[in-house]
All heavy atoms as an XYZ file, in Angstrom:
643
protein
N      -5.553     -9.655      3.128
C      -6.419     -8.625      2.615
C      -7.855     -8.963      3.007
O      -8.282    -10.100      2.909
C      -6.263     -8.543      1.100
C      -7.289     -7.717      0.457
S      -7.142     -7.609     -1.332
C      -6.424     -9.141     -1.790
N      -8.581     -7.966      3.418
C      -9.963     -8.144      3.866
C     -10.901     -7.685      2.759
O     -10.926     -6.506      2.403
C     -10.184     -7.321      5.134
C     -11.534     -7.461      5.688
S     -11.639     -9.027      6.538
C     -13.080     -8.755      7.504
N     -11.679     -8.617      2.216
C     -12.653     -8.271      1.193
C     -14.009     -8.046      1.837
O     -14.334     -8.646      2.854
C     -12.745     -9.400      0.156
C     -11.474     -9.706     -0.616
C     -11.710    -10.872     -1.576
C     -10.967     -8.501     -1.373
N     -14.809     -7.172      1.212
C     -16.152     -6.861      1.699
C     -17.162     -7.274      0.644
O     -16.807     -7.535     -0.500
C     -16.284     -5.356      1.931
C     -15.260     -4.809      2.910
C     -15.343     -3.314      3.009
N     -14.722     -2.707      1.829
C     -14.890     -1.443      1.484
N     -15.671     -0.662      2.185
N     -14.310     -0.953      0.419
N     -18.436     -7.290      1.019
C     -19.451     -7.587      0.021
C     -19.446     -6.473     -1.028
O     -19.236     -5.295     -0.715
C     -20.816     -7.733      0.675
C     -20.895     -8.994      1.518
C     -22.314     -9.424      1.814
O     -23.236     -9.047      1.063
O     -22.480    -10.156      2.799
N     -19.662     -6.872     -2.272
C     -19.560     -5.932     -3.391
C     -20.459     -4.713     -3.212
O     -20.069     -3.597     -3.512
C     -19.873     -6.644     -4.707
C     -19.786     -5.788     -5.969
C     -18.390     -5.189     -6.137
C     -20.169     -6.592     -7.189
N     -21.663     -4.902     -2.687
C     -22.574     -3.754     -2.519
C     -21.991     -2.716     -1.562
O     -22.227     -1.518     -1.718
C     -23.967     -4.201     -2.074
C     -24.043     -4.680     -0.672
N     -24.274     -3.847      0.389
C     -23.910     -5.922     -0.135
C     -24.283     -4.542      1.511
N     -24.061     -5.809      1.223
N     -21.202     -3.132     -0.578
C     -20.570     -2.184      0.347
C     -19.534     -1.331     -0.382
O     -19.424     -0.124     -0.139
C     -19.909     -2.916      1.505
C     -20.886     -3.619      2.426
C     -20.184     -4.454      3.484
O     -18.953     -4.316      3.670
O     -20.876     -5.255      4.137
N     -18.780     -1.948     -1.271
C     -17.766     -1.222     -2.053
C     -18.446     -0.202     -2.963
O     -18.024      0.957     -3.032
C     -16.899     -2.211     -2.876
C     -15.926     -1.468     -3.776
C     -16.165     -3.174     -1.960
N     -19.520     -0.615     -3.631
C     -20.228      0.296     -4.538
C     -20.834      1.468     -3.768
O     -20.746      2.620     -4.200
C     -21.287     -0.471     -5.349
C     -20.591     -1.423     -6.325
C     -22.209      0.491     -6.098
C     -21.516     -2.369     -7.053
N     -21.441      1.205     -2.612
C     -22.008      2.293     -1.789
C     -20.934      3.266     -1.331
O     -21.145      4.483     -1.317
C     -22.750      1.719     -0.587
S     -24.323      0.963     -1.015
N     -19.758      2.744     -0.968
C     -18.662      3.619     -0.548
C     -18.177      4.486     -1.712
O     -17.911      5.678     -1.527
C     -17.510      2.785     -0.003
C     -16.384      3.640      0.561
C     -15.289      2.791      1.178
O     -15.586      1.969      2.064
O     -14.124      2.959      0.761
N     -18.079      3.919     -2.900
C     -17.677      4.703     -4.071
C     -18.700      5.793     -4.360
O     -18.342      6.936     -4.634
C     -17.506      3.800     -5.293
C     -16.299      2.883     -5.277
C     -16.385      1.853     -6.403
C     -15.010      3.678     -5.376
N     -19.973      5.452     -4.261
C     -21.024      6.441     -4.496
C     -20.955      7.559     -3.462
O     -21.072      8.736     -3.784
C     -22.387      5.768     -4.463
C     -23.522      6.700     -4.795
C     -24.864      5.997     -4.785
O     -24.976      4.840     -4.399
N     -25.887      6.690     -5.206
N     -20.730      7.219     -2.199
C     -20.624      8.226     -1.134
C     -19.401      9.117     -1.320
O     -19.434     10.291     -0.961
C     -20.528      7.541      0.229
O     -21.662      6.790      0.489
N     -18.347      8.567     -1.882
C     -17.107      9.338     -2.030
C     -17.243     10.468     -3.044
O     -16.492     11.434     -2.995
C     -15.941      8.426     -2.406
O     -16.079      7.948     -3.726
N     -18.188     10.369     -3.969
C     -18.361     11.436     -4.956
C     -19.408     12.459     -4.528
O     -19.560     13.488     -5.173
C     -18.698     10.877     -6.360
C     -17.579     10.013     -6.876
C     -20.012     10.137     -6.357
N     -20.114     12.201     -3.447
C     -21.135     13.128     -2.958
C     -20.591     14.537     -2.699
O     -21.286     15.516     -2.985
C     -21.809     12.565     -1.712
N     -19.362     14.691     -2.174
C     -18.857     16.051     -1.954
C     -18.759     16.897     -3.223
O     -18.704     18.119     -3.152
C     -17.477     15.824     -1.339
C     -17.568     14.489     -0.687
C     -18.477     13.689     -1.586
N     -18.782     16.264     -4.385
C     -18.724     17.035     -5.631
C     -19.975     17.867     -5.838
O     -19.999     18.759     -6.666
C     -18.489     16.110     -6.823
C     -17.054     15.638     -6.921
S     -16.666     14.988     -8.547
C     -17.133     13.290     -8.337
N     -21.028     17.583     -5.084
C     -22.242     18.382     -5.216
C     -22.006     19.813     -4.757
O     -22.765     20.705     -5.116
C     -23.411     17.763     -4.426
O     -23.031     17.652     -3.058
C     -23.780     16.397     -4.971
N     -20.959     20.037     -3.990
C     -20.603     21.396     -3.575
C     -20.295     22.243     -4.798
O     -20.542     23.443     -4.819
C     -19.387     21.360     -2.612
C     -18.899     22.747     -2.291
C     -19.760     20.597     -1.351
N     -19.822     21.603     -5.860
C     -19.512     22.329     -7.090
C     -20.759     22.978     -7.674
O     -20.670     23.979     -8.379
C     -18.877     21.385     -8.107
N     -21.925     22.426     -7.370
C     -23.168     22.996     -7.893
C     -23.367     24.423     -7.397
O     -23.910     25.262     -8.112
C     -24.358     22.129     -7.504
N     -22.918     24.710     -6.191
C     -23.071     26.069     -5.667
C     -22.166     27.053     -6.400
O     -22.383     28.253     -6.338
C     -22.770     26.100     -4.162
O     -21.416     25.748     -3.921
N     -21.158     26.555     -7.095
C     -20.260     27.422     -7.861
C     -20.680     27.494     -9.330
O     -19.954     28.034    -10.158
C     -18.829     26.907     -7.749
N     -21.839     26.914     -9.663
C     -22.334     26.983    -11.027
C     -21.917     25.813    -11.904
O     -22.219     25.804    -13.084
N     -21.240     24.819    -11.346
C     -20.824     23.652    -12.110
C     -21.796     22.513    -11.853
O     -22.075     22.178    -10.707
C     -19.411     23.229    -11.693
C     -18.839     21.984    -12.354
C     -18.657     22.229    -13.856
C     -17.502     21.634    -11.734
N     -22.331     21.948    -12.904
C     -23.285     20.850    -12.747
C     -22.655     19.552    -13.220
O     -22.183     19.449    -14.345
C     -24.540     21.123    -13.544
C     -25.523     20.003    -13.410
C     -26.824     20.305    -14.090
N     -27.650     19.109    -14.017
C     -28.599     18.829    -14.846
N     -28.881     19.672    -15.818
N     -29.288     17.732    -14.728
N     -22.649     18.563    -12.352
C     -22.144     17.239    -12.686
C     -23.353     16.313    -12.741
O     -24.054     16.140    -11.743
C     -21.134     16.748    -11.635
C     -19.944     17.696    -11.578
C     -20.685     15.323    -11.946
C     -19.000     17.434    -10.432
N     -23.610     15.733    -13.912
C     -24.779     14.855    -14.008
C     -24.389     13.403    -14.281
O     -25.251     12.546    -14.437
C     -25.764     15.358    -15.049
C     -25.179     15.385    -16.445
O     -24.024     14.971    -16.634
O     -25.902     15.830    -17.366
N     -23.097     13.104    -14.315
C     -22.680     11.725    -14.511
C     -21.213     11.532    -14.160
O     -20.434     12.472    -14.163
N     -20.896     10.310    -13.826
C     -19.525      9.966    -13.453
C     -19.280      8.523    -13.857
O     -20.138      7.655    -13.640
C     -19.335     10.123    -11.941
C     -17.991      9.718    -11.372
C     -16.908     10.687    -11.835
C     -18.056      9.665     -9.868
N     -18.140      8.268    -14.451
C     -17.801      6.916    -14.852
C     -16.504      6.503    -14.164
O     -15.521      7.237    -14.191
C     -17.630      6.865    -16.365
C     -17.474      5.479    -16.903
C     -17.527      5.454    -18.422
O     -18.383      6.142    -18.998
O     -16.693      4.751    -18.999
N     -16.528      5.342    -13.520
C     -15.359      4.799    -12.836
C     -14.990      3.466    -13.474
O     -15.856      2.650    -13.757
C     -15.646      4.573    -11.350
C     -16.087      5.784    -10.545
C     -16.566      5.348     -9.171
C     -14.954      6.768    -10.423
N     -13.706      3.255    -13.704
C     -13.202      1.990    -14.228
C     -11.993      1.636    -13.371
O     -10.923      2.209    -13.547
C     -12.843      2.137    -15.702
C     -12.505      0.814    -16.343
O     -12.437     -0.223    -15.691
N     -12.280      0.851    -17.642
N     -12.176      0.717    -12.418
C     -11.168      0.452    -11.390
C     -10.803     -1.025    -11.321
O     -11.640     -1.892    -11.551
C     -11.718      0.873    -10.022
C     -12.218      2.310     -9.905
C     -13.042      2.473     -8.648
C     -11.048      3.255     -9.914
N      -9.544     -1.329    -10.963
C      -9.194     -2.728    -10.705
C      -9.916     -3.196     -9.455
O     -10.234     -2.391     -8.576
C      -7.681     -2.687    -10.488
C      -7.393     -1.293    -10.064
C      -8.430     -0.420    -10.709
N     -10.205     -4.489     -9.381
C     -10.980     -5.012     -8.262
C     -10.503     -6.413     -7.916
O     -10.374     -7.262     -8.793
C     -12.455     -5.052     -8.669
C     -13.494     -5.114     -7.585
C     -13.460     -3.835     -6.739
C     -14.868     -5.294     -8.165
N     -10.213     -6.639     -6.652
C      -9.938     -7.987     -6.152
C     -11.277     -8.596     -5.784
O     -12.077     -7.961     -5.092
C      -9.035     -7.945     -4.915
C      -7.615     -7.507     -5.245
O      -7.206     -7.674     -6.410
O      -6.922     -7.012     -4.349
N     -11.535     -9.830     -6.249
C     -12.840    -10.445     -6.030
C     -12.699    -11.888     -5.578
O     -11.722    -12.553     -5.908
C     -13.670    -10.410     -7.313
C     -13.963     -9.026     -7.812
S     -14.875     -9.030     -9.360
C     -16.427     -9.669     -8.832
N     -13.688    -12.346     -4.831
C     -13.749    -13.744     -4.408
C     -15.210    -14.126     -4.220
O     -16.001    -13.356     -3.683
C     -12.987    -13.947     -3.109
N     -15.563    -15.313     -4.675
C     -16.890    -15.856     -4.498
C     -16.808    -16.845     -3.342
O     -15.995    -17.763     -3.369
C     -17.327    -16.560     -5.778
C     -18.786    -16.891     -5.952
C     -19.650    -15.644     -5.841
C     -19.018    -17.562     -7.289
N     -17.604    -16.627     -2.275
C     -17.518    -17.476     -1.088
C     -18.898    -18.010     -0.713
O     -19.913    -17.372     -0.960
C     -16.913    -16.721      0.123
C     -15.490    -16.298     -0.155
C     -17.755    -15.532      0.505
N     -18.889    -19.200     -0.120
C     -20.111    -19.791      0.410
C     -20.174    -19.472      1.893
O     -19.204    -19.698      2.617
C     -20.102    -21.300      0.197
C     -20.053    -21.748     -1.258
C     -19.930    -23.266     -1.333
C     -21.282    -21.276     -2.022
N     -21.318    -18.905      2.335
C     -21.493    -18.620      3.754
C     -22.964    -18.437      4.069
O     -23.737    -17.990      3.222
C     -20.669    -17.419      4.197
C     -21.137    -16.089      3.699
C     -20.327    -14.985      4.355
N     -20.768    -13.724      3.833
C     -20.034    -12.662      3.788
N     -18.813    -12.674      4.250
N     -20.508    -11.544      3.303
N     -23.326    -18.784      5.277
C     -24.709    -18.659      5.745
C     -25.706    -19.333      4.803
O     -26.798    -18.818      4.569
C     -25.087    -17.182      5.945
C     -24.183    -16.480      6.941
O     -23.724    -17.143      7.882
O     -23.949    -15.263      6.768
N     -25.320    -20.451      4.248
C     -26.207    -21.191      3.365
C     -26.378    -20.576      1.991
O     -27.261    -20.981      1.233
N     -25.577    -19.595      1.640
C     -25.687    -18.947      0.338
C     -24.322    -18.638     -0.244
O     -23.299    -19.093      0.248
N     -24.346    -17.858     -1.274
C     -23.121    -17.474     -1.974
C     -22.997    -15.948     -1.915
O     -23.981    -15.235     -2.121
C     -23.220    -17.943     -3.414
S     -21.709    -17.789     -4.324
N     -21.803    -15.445     -1.621
C     -21.583    -13.999     -1.540
C     -20.414    -13.614     -2.437
O     -19.421    -14.329     -2.510
C     -21.304    -13.577     -0.106
N     -20.548    -12.490     -3.115
C     -19.475    -11.953     -3.935
C     -18.753    -10.899     -3.108
O     -19.329     -9.863     -2.771
C     -20.027    -11.346     -5.227
C     -18.999    -10.772     -6.194
C     -17.985    -11.835     -6.620
C     -19.695    -10.205     -7.418
N     -17.511    -11.188     -2.752
C     -16.700    -10.263     -1.970
C     -15.742     -9.548     -2.903
O     -15.255    -10.119     -3.881
C     -15.925    -11.013     -0.887
C     -16.748    -11.861      0.080
C     -15.837    -12.507      1.114
C     -17.833    -11.048      0.752
N     -15.443     -8.291     -2.582
C     -14.580     -7.501     -3.452
C     -13.988     -6.333     -2.684
O     -14.470     -5.962     -1.623
C     -15.380     -6.972     -4.646
N     -12.953     -5.759     -3.237
C     -12.391     -4.501     -2.752
C     -11.368     -4.016     -3.753
O     -10.873     -4.787     -4.581
C     -11.753     -4.636     -1.373
C     -11.902     -3.354     -0.553
O     -12.047     -2.269     -1.154
O     -11.887     -3.431      0.673
N     -11.068     -2.743     -3.679
C     -10.015     -2.198     -4.521
C      -8.684     -2.722     -4.016
O      -8.494     -2.859     -2.803
C     -10.042     -0.667     -4.466
C     -11.358     -0.027     -4.886
C     -11.308      1.469     -4.661
C     -11.679     -0.344     -6.316
N      -7.746     -3.048     -4.899
C      -6.452     -3.553     -4.446
C      -5.751     -2.515     -3.573
O      -5.768     -1.328     -3.874
C      -5.666     -3.771     -5.741
C      -6.686     -3.809     -6.818
C      -7.833     -2.980     -6.352
N      -5.193     -2.959     -2.473
C      -4.462     -2.063     -1.573
C      -3.046     -1.817     -2.082
O      -2.412     -0.855     -1.753
C      -4.384     -2.672     -0.169
C      -5.730     -2.950      0.433
C      -6.426     -1.659      0.778
N      -7.700     -1.952      1.422
C      -8.795     -1.280      1.205
N      -8.806     -0.292      0.366
N      -9.907     -1.606      1.815
N      -2.561     -2.752     -2.896
C      -1.189     -2.695     -3.359
C      -1.149     -3.353     -4.730
O      -1.741     -4.402     -4.927
C      -0.312     -3.464     -2.364
C       1.147     -3.398     -2.685
O       1.541     -3.096     -3.800
N       1.961     -3.693     -1.707
N      -0.445     -2.769     -5.667
C      -0.372     -3.362     -6.999
C       0.304     -4.720     -6.971
O       0.064     -5.552     -7.833
C       0.371     -2.443     -7.978
O       1.653     -2.126     -7.442
C      -0.412     -1.183     -8.246
N       1.113     -4.986     -5.962
C       1.773     -6.282     -5.848
C       0.799     -7.361     -5.382
O       1.052     -8.547     -5.563
C       2.949     -6.193     -4.883
N      -0.341     -6.963     -4.808
C      -1.325     -7.935     -4.319
C      -1.825     -8.859     -5.423
O      -2.087    -10.022     -5.193
C      -2.540     -7.233     -3.695
C      -2.221     -6.620     -2.346
O      -1.149     -6.925     -1.798
O      -3.046     -5.832     -1.866
N      -2.010     -8.318     -6.611
C      -2.586     -9.104     -7.698
C      -1.590     -9.331     -8.829
O      -1.981     -9.634     -9.940
C      -3.832     -8.408     -8.224
N      -0.320     -9.192     -8.550
C       0.692     -9.315     -9.599
C       0.690    -10.697    -10.247
O       1.046    -10.840    -11.414
C       2.066     -9.003     -9.029
N       0.278    -11.727     -9.525
C       0.283    -13.074    -10.080
C      -0.888    -13.329    -11.014
O      -0.885    -14.251    -11.794
C       0.258    -14.109     -8.950
C      -0.922    -13.936     -8.045
C      -0.998    -13.133     -6.948
C      -2.203    -14.538     -8.187
N      -2.261    -13.203     -6.390
C      -3.018    -14.073     -7.123
C      -2.752    -15.443     -9.086
C      -4.333    -14.462     -6.961
C      -4.080    -15.836     -8.912
C      -4.847    -15.346     -7.853
N      -1.921    -12.486    -10.964
C      -3.082    -12.674    -11.824
C      -2.774    -12.226    -13.245
O      -2.176    -11.179    -13.461
C      -4.269    -11.856    -11.298
C      -4.835    -12.363     -9.998
C      -6.071    -11.593     -9.589
O      -6.865    -11.214    -10.464
O      -6.218    -11.357     -8.390
N      -3.216    -13.030    -14.196
C      -2.976    -12.699    -15.598
C      -3.828    -11.500    -16.033
O      -3.350    -10.601    -16.692
C      -3.303    -13.907    -16.465
C      -2.866    -13.746    -17.879
C      -2.974    -14.993    -18.690
N      -3.557    -16.104    -17.963
C      -4.193    -17.099    -18.518
N      -4.331    -17.137    -19.816
N      -4.704    -18.077    -17.801
N      -5.099    -11.507    -15.665
C      -5.997    -10.416    -16.035
C      -6.828    -10.040    -14.814
O      -7.808    -10.710    -14.507
C      -6.900    -10.839    -17.175
N      -6.446     -8.996    -14.079
C      -7.206     -8.622    -12.880
C      -8.636     -8.213    -13.237
O      -8.906     -7.735    -14.329
C      -6.423     -7.435    -12.309
C      -5.539     -6.969    -13.398
C      -5.344     -8.095    -14.351
N      -9.536     -8.452    -12.306
C     -10.932     -8.052    -12.496
C     -11.028     -6.539    -12.481
O     -10.201     -5.856    -11.878
C     -11.792     -8.619    -11.360
O     -11.711    -10.015    -11.343
N     -12.042     -6.019    -13.146
C     -12.252     -4.575    -13.161
C     -13.717     -4.293    -12.877
O     -14.602     -5.052    -13.261
C     -11.858     -3.986    -14.508
C     -10.375     -4.186    -14.796
C      -9.847     -3.259    -15.846
N      -9.838     -1.865    -15.483
C      -8.883     -1.244    -14.774
N      -7.896     -1.929    -14.276
N      -8.935      0.046    -14.552
N     -13.950     -3.184    -12.198
C     -15.300     -2.707    -11.928
C     -15.522     -1.493    -12.816
O     -14.762     -0.525    -12.758
C     -15.455     -2.314    -10.452
C     -16.765     -1.623    -10.083
C     -17.937     -2.586    -10.234
C     -16.702     -1.084     -8.665
N     -16.536     -1.558    -13.641
C     -16.907     -0.426    -14.492
C     -18.253      0.058    -13.975
O     -19.264     -0.630    -14.116
C     -17.009     -0.867    -15.957
C     -17.215      0.276    -16.882
N     -16.239      0.727    -17.717
C     -18.275      1.078    -17.080
C     -16.687      1.753    -18.405
N     -17.933      1.981    -18.026
N     -18.258      1.227    -13.347
C     -19.451      1.751    -12.682
C     -19.785      3.118    -13.248
O     -18.923      3.985    -13.336
C     -19.181      1.854    -11.172
C     -20.268      2.446    -10.301
C     -21.483      1.524    -10.263
C     -19.746      2.678     -8.897
N     -21.029      3.287    -13.654
C     -21.489      4.585    -14.152
C     -22.597      5.095    -13.240
O     -23.581      4.394    -13.010
C     -22.021      4.460    -15.599
O     -20.978      3.956    -16.429
C     -22.476      5.811    -16.128
N     -22.411      6.292    -12.701
C     -23.435      6.964    -11.893
C     -23.983      8.093    -12.758
O     -23.229      8.930    -13.238
C     -22.827      7.520    -10.602
C     -22.139      6.492     -9.699
C     -21.413      7.192     -8.568
C     -23.147      5.503     -9.164
N     -25.291      8.106    -12.961
C     -25.892      9.068    -13.870
C     -27.101      9.713    -13.226
O     -27.957      9.013    -12.672
C     -26.317      8.345    -15.159
C     -26.819      9.236    -16.245
C     -25.708     10.032    -16.887
O     -24.630      9.516    -17.110
N     -25.962     11.284    -17.146
N     -27.180     11.028    -13.291
C     -28.374     11.747    -12.827
C     -29.448     11.615    -13.902
O     -29.196     11.885    -15.069
C     -28.048     13.209    -12.576
N     -30.611     11.188    -13.494
C     -31.716     10.996    -14.436
C     -32.921     11.800    -13.940
O     -33.374     11.595    -12.822
C     -32.103      9.504    -14.523
O     -30.938      8.756    -14.851
C     -33.159      9.272    -15.574
N     -33.432     12.688    -14.767
C     -34.592     13.475    -14.337
C     -35.812     12.578    -14.169
O     -35.988     11.610    -14.893
C     -34.806     14.489    -15.461
C     -33.986     14.010    -16.594
C     -32.969     13.040    -16.090
N     -36.644     12.912    -13.192
C     -37.885     12.174    -12.970
C     -38.881     12.494    -14.061
O     -38.952     13.625    -14.541
C     -38.483     12.546    -11.616
C     -37.712     12.140    -10.385
C     -38.381     12.696     -9.133
C     -37.581     10.633    -10.287
N     -39.662     11.510    -14.428
C     -40.733     11.738    -15.403
C     -41.769     12.649    -14.747
O     -41.871     12.722    -13.515
C     -41.354     10.406    -15.807
N     -42.557     13.329    -15.534
C     -43.533     14.289    -15.016
C     -44.462     13.671    -13.978
O     -44.743     14.267    -12.959
C     -44.349     14.856    -16.193
C     -45.252     15.989    -15.810
C     -44.463     17.239    -15.400
O     -43.267     17.344    -15.629
N     -45.149     18.190    -14.808
N     -44.925     12.430    -14.212
C     -45.843     11.810    -13.273
C     -45.172     11.375    -11.982
O     -45.823     11.138    -10.981
C     -46.567     10.615    -13.922
C     -45.668      9.487    -14.359
C     -45.082      9.662    -15.769
O     -45.343     10.687    -16.421
O     -44.365      8.768    -16.216
N     -43.828     11.274    -11.941
C     -43.104     10.899    -10.741
C     -42.721     12.087     -9.885
O     -42.394     11.927     -8.721
C     -41.828     10.113    -11.095
C     -42.109      8.785    -11.745
C     -40.834      8.107    -12.186
O     -39.840      8.765    -12.462
N     -40.849      6.795    -12.215
N     -42.729     13.276    -10.430
C     -42.287     14.477     -9.711
C     -43.259     14.895     -8.642
O     -44.384     14.597     -8.596
C     -42.044     15.606    -10.694
């Protein structure tokens, strides 16, 4: 199994929900999304530092030996800009 840096996984999840903005043209407004997913993770030393690698399990049998698989709880929320930021 090939793990990626955690930020790559999070960016891909965020990009995957972008098509839901099409719903806005039909009058449906989505201002938040909550994801709670299993996650395979590994902490590795490389390039003189430490990297957190992760990915969604490709197969439920991949992590069957783990007692408690890791989970990613991610909330994406639309937040209006303050008046001075607009």
